[in-house]
LUMVO-670907 format. One record per residue (C-alpha): x, y, z. Coordinates in nm, 4 decimals, m for minus. Layout:
N
x: X | y: Y | z: Z
...
//
This chain:
305
x: 3.1873 | y: m5.3714 | z: m6.9640
x: 3.0080 | y: m5.2579 | z: m6.6345
x: 3.1457 | y: m5.5515 | z: m6.4339
x: 3.4980 | y: m5.4778 | z: m6.5599
x: 3.4723 | y: m5.1035 | z: m6.4819
x: 3.3806 | y: m5.2074 | z: m6.1162
x: 3.6474 | y: m5.4369 | z: m6.0536
x: 3.8889 | y: m5.1494 | z: m6.1862
x: 3.7259 | y: m4.9157 | z: m5.9324
x: 3.7487 | y: m5.1567 | z: m5.6499
x: 4.1153 | y: m5.2296 | z: m5.7193
x: 4.1734 | y: m4.8596 | z: m5.7169
x: 4.0154 | y: m4.7844 | z: m5.3879
x: 4.2059 | y: m5.0831 | z: m5.2276
x: 4.5222 | y: m4.9694 | z: m5.3569
x: 4.4590 | y: m4.6211 | z: m5.2601
x: 4.3891 | y: m4.7335 | z: m4.9127
x: 4.7306 | y: m4.9245 | z: m4.9076
x: 4.9165 | y: m4.6163 | z: m5.0282
x: 4.7918 | y: m4.4283 | z: m4.7352
x: 4.9243 | y: m4.6774 | z: m4.5006
x: 5.2653 | y: m4.7212 | z: m4.6726
x: 5.2980 | y: m4.3310 | z: m4.6860
x: 5.2184 | y: m4.3169 | z: m4.3136
x: 5.4545 | y: m4.5837 | z: m4.2200
x: 5.7351 | y: m4.4116 | z: m4.4455
x: 5.6918 | y: m4.0785 | z: m4.2536
x: 5.6978 | y: m4.2603 | z: m3.9112
x: 6.0237 | y: m4.4519 | z: m4.0113
x: 6.1807 | y: m4.1027 | z: m4.1253
x: 6.1066 | y: m3.9449 | z: m3.7898
x: 6.2269 | y: m4.2494 | z: m3.5843
x: 6.5833 | y: m4.2527 | z: m3.7705
x: 6.6789 | y: m3.8977 | z: m3.6590
x: 6.6379 | y: m4.0078 | z: m3.2895
x: 6.8115 | y: m4.3420 | z: m3.3618
x: 7.0978 | y: m4.1486 | z: m3.5197
x: 7.1309 | y: m3.9350 | z: m3.2181
x: 7.1522 | y: m4.2193 | z: m2.9885
x: 7.4087 | y: m4.3558 | z: m3.1942
x: 7.6032 | y: m4.0735 | z: m3.1993
x: 7.5815 | y: m4.0276 | z: m2.8083
x: 7.6968 | y: m4.3870 | z: m2.7530
x: 8.0154 | y: m4.3543 | z: m2.9533
x: 8.2226 | y: m4.1503 | z: m2.7026
x: 8.1482 | y: m4.4007 | z: m2.4137
x: 8.2403 | y: m4.6953 | z: m2.6190
x: 8.5540 | y: m4.5387 | z: m2.7636
x: 8.6940 | y: m4.4311 | z: m2.4150
x: 8.6006 | y: m4.7723 | z: m2.2622
x: 8.7972 | y: m4.9504 | z: m2.5485
x: 9.0972 | y: m4.7278 | z: m2.4945
x: 9.0642 | y: m4.8147 | z: m2.1088
x: 9.0542 | y: m5.1711 | z: m2.1782
x: 9.3437 | y: m5.1500 | z: m2.4324
x: 9.5508 | y: m4.9584 | z: m2.1817
x: 9.5002 | y: m5.2090 | z: m1.8844
x: 9.5649 | y: m5.4923 | z: m2.1095
x: 9.8814 | y: m5.3669 | z: m2.2606
x: 10.0044 | y: m5.2884 | z: m1.9139
x: 9.9275 | y: m5.6129 | z: m1.7632
x: 10.0697 | y: m5.9492 | z: m1.8275
x: 9.7816 | y: m6.1356 | z: m1.6716
x: 9.5936 | y: m6.3726 | z: m1.8793
x: 9.2228 | y: m6.2812 | z: m1.8978
x: 8.9192 | y: m6.3756 | z: m2.1194
x: 8.8926 | y: m6.0326 | z: m2.2344
x: 9.2357 | y: m6.0236 | z: m2.4203
x: 9.3884 | y: m6.3676 | z: m2.4060
x: 9.3131 | y: m6.5938 | z: m2.7103
x: 9.2967 | y: m6.9596 | z: m2.6622
x: 9.5336 | y: m7.1560 | z: m2.8385
x: 9.3178 | y: m7.4030 | z: m3.0052
x: 8.9500 | y: m7.2476 | z: m2.9824
x: 8.6890 | y: m7.5085 | z: m3.0128
x: 8.3524 | y: m7.3399 | z: m2.9480
x: 8.2350 | y: m7.0024 | z: m3.0445
x: 7.9177 | y: m6.7760 | z: m2.9499
x: 7.7410 | y: m6.5792 | z: m3.2452
x: 7.5163 | y: m6.3067 | z: m3.1456
x: 7.2580 | y: m6.2125 | z: m3.4426
x: 7.0741 | y: m5.8961 | z: m3.4250
x: 6.7658 | y: m5.8708 | z: m3.6486
x: 6.4140 | y: m5.7032 | z: m3.6258
x: 6.1045 | y: m5.7889 | z: m3.4545
x: 5.8877 | y: m5.6441 | z: m3.7098
x: 5.8844 | y: m5.6847 | z: m4.1237
x: 5.8306 | y: m5.4375 | z: m4.3835
x: 6.1813 | y: m5.3325 | z: m4.3873
x: 6.3094 | y: m5.4666 | z: m4.7115
x: 6.6185 | y: m5.7034 | z: m4.6981
x: 6.7174 | y: m5.5711 | z: m4.3401
x: 6.6645 | y: m5.9045 | z: m4.1505
x: 6.7678 | y: m6.1418 | z: m4.4408
x: 7.0902 | y: m5.9646 | z: m4.4967
x: 7.1917 | y: m5.9957 | z: m4.1453
x: 7.0936 | y: m6.3532 | z: m4.1198
x: 7.2786 | y: m6.4390 | z: m4.4439
x: 7.5788 | y: m6.2465 | z: m4.2964
x: 7.5379 | y: m6.4735 | z: m3.9687
x: 7.5256 | y: m6.7850 | z: m4.1847
x: 7.8449 | y: m6.7104 | z: m4.3549
x: 8.0148 | y: m6.6432 | z: m4.0391
x: 7.8923 | y: m6.9589 | z: m3.8830
x: 7.9862 | y: m7.1538 | z: m4.1832
x: 8.3469 | y: m7.0274 | z: m4.1565
x: 8.3756 | y: m7.0907 | z: m3.7631
x: 8.2505 | y: m7.4516 | z: m3.8277
x: 8.5134 | y: m7.4753 | z: m4.1000
x: 8.7830 | y: m7.3758 | z: m3.8620
x: 8.6702 | y: m7.6665 | z: m3.6641
x: 8.4623 | y: m7.4980 | z: m3.3954
x: 8.1156 | y: m7.5231 | z: m3.2480
x: 7.8906 | y: m7.2494 | z: m3.2769
x: 7.6364 | y: m7.1359 | z: m3.0336
x: 7.3600 | y: m6.9133 | z: m3.1607
x: 7.2180 | y: m6.6066 | z: m2.9658
x: 6.9340 | y: m6.4282 | z: m3.1348
x: 6.7843 | y: m6.0683 | z: m3.1012
x: 6.4731 | y: m6.0132 | z: m3.2946
x: 6.1728 | y: m6.2090 | z: m3.3644
x: 6.2763 | y: m6.2314 | z: m3.7552
x: 6.5990 | y: m6.4354 | z: m3.6589
x: 6.4040 | y: m6.6447 | z: m3.4026
x: 6.1327 | y: m6.7397 | z: m3.6544
x: 6.4104 | y: m6.8247 | z: m3.9194
x: 6.6085 | y: m7.0505 | z: m3.6895
x: 6.2675 | y: m7.1982 | z: m3.5496
x: 6.1335 | y: m7.2716 | z: m3.8905
x: 6.4497 | y: m7.4883 | z: m3.9655
x: 6.4602 | y: m7.6467 | z: m3.6381
x: 6.8208 | y: m7.5126 | z: m3.5390
x: 6.9224 | y: m7.4895 | z: m3.1786
x: 6.9215 | y: m7.1569 | z: m3.0397
x: 7.1085 | y: m7.0831 | z: m2.6959
x: 6.9245 | y: m6.7905 | z: m2.5981
x: 6.6921 | y: m6.5282 | z: m2.7600
x: 6.5320 | y: m6.1787 | z: m2.6842
x: 6.2648 | y: m6.0072 | z: m2.8624
x: 6.0500 | y: m5.6735 | z: m2.8255
x: 6.2812 | y: m5.4028 | z: m2.8245
x: 6.4841 | y: m5.3906 | z: m3.1510
x: 6.3236 | y: m5.0771 | z: m3.2951
x: 6.4160 | y: m4.8568 | z: m2.9749
x: 6.6549 | y: m5.0539 | z: m2.7718
x: 6.7833 | y: m4.9385 | z: m2.4210
x: 7.0886 | y: m4.9893 | z: m2.2271
x: 6.9111 | y: m5.2158 | z: m2.0109
x: 6.8259 | y: m5.4391 | z: m2.3024
x: 7.2011 | y: m5.4602 | z: m2.3932
x: 7.2818 | y: m5.5590 | z: m2.0458
x: 7.0207 | y: m5.8277 | z: m2.0559
x: 7.1518 | y: m5.9364 | z: m2.3672
x: 7.5134 | y: m5.9348 | z: m2.2655
x: 7.4562 | y: m6.1172 | z: m1.9466
x: 7.4666 | y: m6.4988 | z: m2.0997
x: 7.7386 | y: m6.4062 | z: m2.3195
x: 7.9706 | y: m6.2822 | z: m2.0446
x: 7.8917 | y: m6.5906 | z: m1.8331
x: 7.9525 | y: m6.8267 | z: m2.1339
x: 8.3146 | y: m6.6570 | z: m2.2243
x: 8.4036 | y: m6.7019 | z: m1.8484
x: 8.3238 | y: m7.0691 | z: m1.8328
x: 8.5173 | y: m7.3701 | z: m1.9543
x: 8.4166 | y: m7.5252 | z: m2.2731
x: 8.3763 | y: m7.8429 | z: m2.0779
x: 8.1088 | y: m7.6627 | z: m1.8447
x: 7.9311 | y: m7.5024 | z: m2.1791
x: 8.1321 | y: m7.1955 | z: m2.1989
x: 8.2865 | y: m7.0721 | z: m2.5274
x: 8.6269 | y: m6.9483 | z: m2.6539
x: 8.5149 | y: m6.6404 | z: m2.8591
x: 8.2332 | y: m6.4119 | z: m2.8746
x: 8.1137 | y: m6.2894 | z: m3.2249
x: 7.8339 | y: m6.0439 | z: m3.3290
x: 7.6661 | y: m5.9830 | z: m3.6534
x: 7.4489 | y: m5.6715 | z: m3.6792
x: 7.3724 | y: m5.4145 | z: m3.9547
x: 7.5995 | y: m5.1045 | z: m3.9460
x: 7.4334 | y: m4.7712 | z: m4.0332
x: 7.6450 | y: m4.5805 | z: m4.2956
x: 7.4011 | y: m4.3329 | z: m4.4242
x: 7.0182 | y: m4.3116 | z: m4.5077
x: 7.0415 | y: m4.5086 | z: m4.8352
x: 7.3603 | y: m4.7414 | z: m4.7193
x: 7.3252 | y: m4.9998 | z: m4.4258
x: 7.5764 | y: m5.2949 | z: m4.4385
x: 7.5357 | y: m5.6340 | z: m4.2508
x: 7.8641 | y: m5.6959 | z: m4.0713
x: 8.0186 | y: m5.9182 | z: m3.8339
x: 8.2988 | y: m5.8962 | z: m3.5792
x: 8.4639 | y: m6.0660 | z: m3.2896
x: 8.3920 | y: m5.9011 | z: m2.9474
x: 8.6126 | y: m6.1300 | z: m2.7298
x: 8.8935 | y: m6.1861 | z: m2.7030
x: 8.9697 | y: m5.8227 | z: m2.7729
x: 9.2451 | y: m5.7793 | z: m3.0677
x: 9.4511 | y: m5.4770 | z: m2.9012
x: 9.5874 | y: m5.3795 | z: m3.2389
x: 9.2549 | y: m5.3922 | z: m3.4017
x: 9.0766 | y: m5.1954 | z: m3.1176
x: 9.3459 | y: m4.9237 | z: m3.1319
x: 9.3200 | y: m4.9067 | z: m3.5220
x: 8.9321 | y: m4.8816 | z: m3.4921
x: 8.9744 | y: m4.5972 | z: m3.2291
x: 9.2311 | y: m4.3994 | z: m3.4145
x: 9.4907 | y: m4.4778 | z: m3.1539
x: 9.7197 | y: m4.6865 | z: m3.3380
x: 10.0810 | y: m4.5985 | z: m3.2558
x: 9.9752 | y: m4.3903 | z: m2.9714
x: 10.1526 | y: m4.3826 | z: m2.6477
x: 9.9072 | y: m4.5017 | z: m2.3718
x: 9.9404 | y: m4.3347 | z: m2.0305
x: 10.1000 | y: m4.5799 | z: m1.7552
x: 9.8561 | y: m4.7055 | z: m1.4952
x: 9.8839 | y: m4.8416 | z: m1.1490
x: 9.6321 | y: m5.0896 | z: m1.0663
x: 9.4360 | y: m5.1300 | z: m0.7515
x: 9.3984 | y: m5.3887 | z: m0.6269
x: 9.5329 | y: m5.5741 | z: m0.9426
x: 9.5062 | y: m5.5396 | z: m1.3207
x: 9.2955 | y: m5.8767 | z: m1.3243
x: 9.0449 | y: m5.7255 | z: m1.1004
x: 9.0349 | y: m5.4080 | z: m1.3151
x: 8.9795 | y: m5.6294 | z: m1.6228
x: 8.7049 | y: m5.8397 | z: m1.4420
x: 8.5330 | y: m5.5027 | z: m1.3786
x: 8.5784 | y: m5.3893 | z: m1.7456
x: 8.4669 | y: m5.7016 | z: m1.9068
x: 8.1016 | y: m5.6669 | z: m1.8708
x: 8.1051 | y: m5.2898 | z: m1.9211
x: 8.3054 | y: m5.3473 | z: m2.2579
x: 8.0419 | y: m5.6131 | z: m2.3762
x: 7.7486 | y: m5.3977 | z: m2.2795
x: 7.8839 | y: m5.1146 | z: m2.4684
x: 7.9655 | y: m5.3087 | z: m2.7877
x: 7.6036 | y: m5.4815 | z: m2.7966
x: 7.4415 | y: m5.1380 | z: m2.7133
x: 7.6172 | y: m4.9502 | z: m2.9981
x: 7.5377 | y: m5.2572 | z: m3.2412
x: 7.1642 | y: m5.2576 | z: m3.1159
x: 7.1547 | y: m4.8730 | z: m3.1886
x: 7.3164 | y: m4.9077 | z: m3.5263
x: 7.0938 | y: m5.1797 | z: m3.6253
x: 6.7821 | y: m4.9892 | z: m3.4854
x: 6.8736 | y: m4.6973 | z: m3.7126
x: 6.9482 | y: m4.9402 | z: m4.0074
x: 6.5959 | y: m5.0883 | z: m3.9422
x: 6.4235 | y: m4.7550 | z: m3.9650
x: 6.6076 | y: m4.6375 | z: m4.2822
x: 6.5411 | y: m4.9770 | z: m4.4693
x: 6.1715 | y: m4.9529 | z: m4.3733
x: 6.1575 | y: m4.5795 | z: m4.4738
x: 6.3128 | y: m4.7035 | z: m4.8240
x: 6.0908 | y: m5.0035 | z: m4.8701
x: 5.7714 | y: m4.7863 | z: m4.7810
x: 5.8605 | y: m4.5176 | z: m5.0189
x: 5.9203 | y: m4.7818 | z: m5.2890
x: 5.5816 | y: m4.9375 | z: m5.1982
x: 5.4163 | y: m4.5818 | z: m5.1924
x: 5.5684 | y: m4.5010 | z: m5.5505
x: 5.4510 | y: m4.8468 | z: m5.6961
x: 5.1160 | y: m4.8064 | z: m5.5566
x: 5.0967 | y: m4.4858 | z: m5.7326
x: 5.2256 | y: m4.6192 | z: m6.0693
x: 4.9533 | y: m4.9130 | z: m6.0207
x: 4.6688 | y: m4.6471 | z: m5.9604
x: 4.7484 | y: m4.4491 | z: m6.2692
x: 4.7785 | y: m4.7773 | z: m6.4762
x: 4.4384 | y: m4.8912 | z: m6.3624
x: 4.2838 | y: m4.5516 | z: m6.3884
x: 4.3915 | y: m4.5550 | z: m6.7461
x: 4.2261 | y: m4.9092 | z: m6.8053
x: 3.8992 | y: m4.7790 | z: m6.5994
x: 3.8854 | y: m4.4956 | z: m6.8377
x: 3.9224 | y: m4.7224 | z: m7.1415
x: 3.6564 | y: m4.9371 | z: m7.0220
x: 3.4191 | y: m4.6455 | z: m6.9441
x: 3.4786 | y: m4.5209 | z: m7.2828
x: 3.4169 | y: m4.8602 | z: m7.4540
x: 3.0984 | y: m4.8811 | z: m7.2410
x: 2.9849 | y: m4.5578 | z: m7.3496
x: 3.0579 | y: m4.6149 | z: m7.7127
x: 2.8888 | y: m4.9512 | z: m7.6941
x: 2.5845 | y: m4.7651 | z: m7.5411
x: 2.5814 | y: m4.5183 | z: m7.8365
x: 2.6101 | y: m4.7981 | z: m8.0969
x: 2.3148 | y: m4.9660 | z: m7.9251
x: 2.1208 | y: m4.6523 | z: m7.9176
x: 2.2124 | y: m4.5718 | z: m8.3055
x: 2.1247 | y: m4.9346 | z: m8.3762
x: 1.7967 | y: m4.9221 | z: m8.2254
x: 1.6884 | y: m4.5846 | z: m8.3707
x: 1.7986 | y: m4.7194 | z: m8.6942
x: 1.6056 | y: m5.0311 | z: m8.6678
x: 1.2951 | y: m4.8135 | z: m8.5429
x: 1.3417 | y: m4.5951 | z: m8.8543
x: 1.3333 | y: m4.9081 | z: m9.0909
x: 1.0198 | y: m5.0286 | z: m8.9166
x: 0.8426 | y: m4.6970 | z: m8.9644
x: 0.9529 | y: m4.6687 | z: m9.3200
x: 0.8115 | y: m5.0506 | z: m9.3937
x: 0.5003 | y: m4.9618 | z: m9.2307
x: 0.4246 | y: m4.6389 | z: m9.4544
x: 0.4351 | y: m4.8386 | z: m9.7588
//
């Protein structure tokens, strides 16, 4: 009984220490969500106005450009997947990976080759374990991305969309990230960045049916689109990185809260078992004392005779 009680006490101490860690991680994640939400809100006006500008320029121009012109028979697509660098965030990374798998399968079903670009160690580890080719990858900034990180990620993608497929380029750019809806809801989504669908872009920005202003382009519409192309891709990637970071912190807070609650329940259960073991040990000791006293009394009574 004594050995069993020691086992229960040792497990309670270990789980209590784990509970303190998960509680601290929950509080840290909760504090970071607010900062991440502010960054997402701050990035939205720039992304919205930039999309409006691109839509206006493309609508007022007849030039074919990689930003807005779709290839008649696309044969190659790039998919950017955003995951996390760290774990303990529930199904955050796995949901994004599953969404990327579905997108890749759909694109291949359309007869397109897929080049994979990965952000986050979880995605890199997933593809590396399965020995899948990754065109490029980036790690180390998923929980607090900066605009410089978005520019670094956008560089190879912009270069790929500007090249011919025979030279290693792609016809389409797709992105998979986790959209932050609320503290309790985060959805893994995918979307096509390029070529830009003008009607869809206008609908997303609430400008569908709006009469766009007329522009005069200097030196030309194509040069303007060339200048807007990297800005547009960078802003889209930056917004996706920010939303993914907010989603990661929310998922980690929820996972750590669940772990803390489960640790508390397990401590209560082990405490009841430890109390039962201690009571059984006390009962056994009392029984042994009573039995010994009874034996001594019987022995004393026998010697008196």
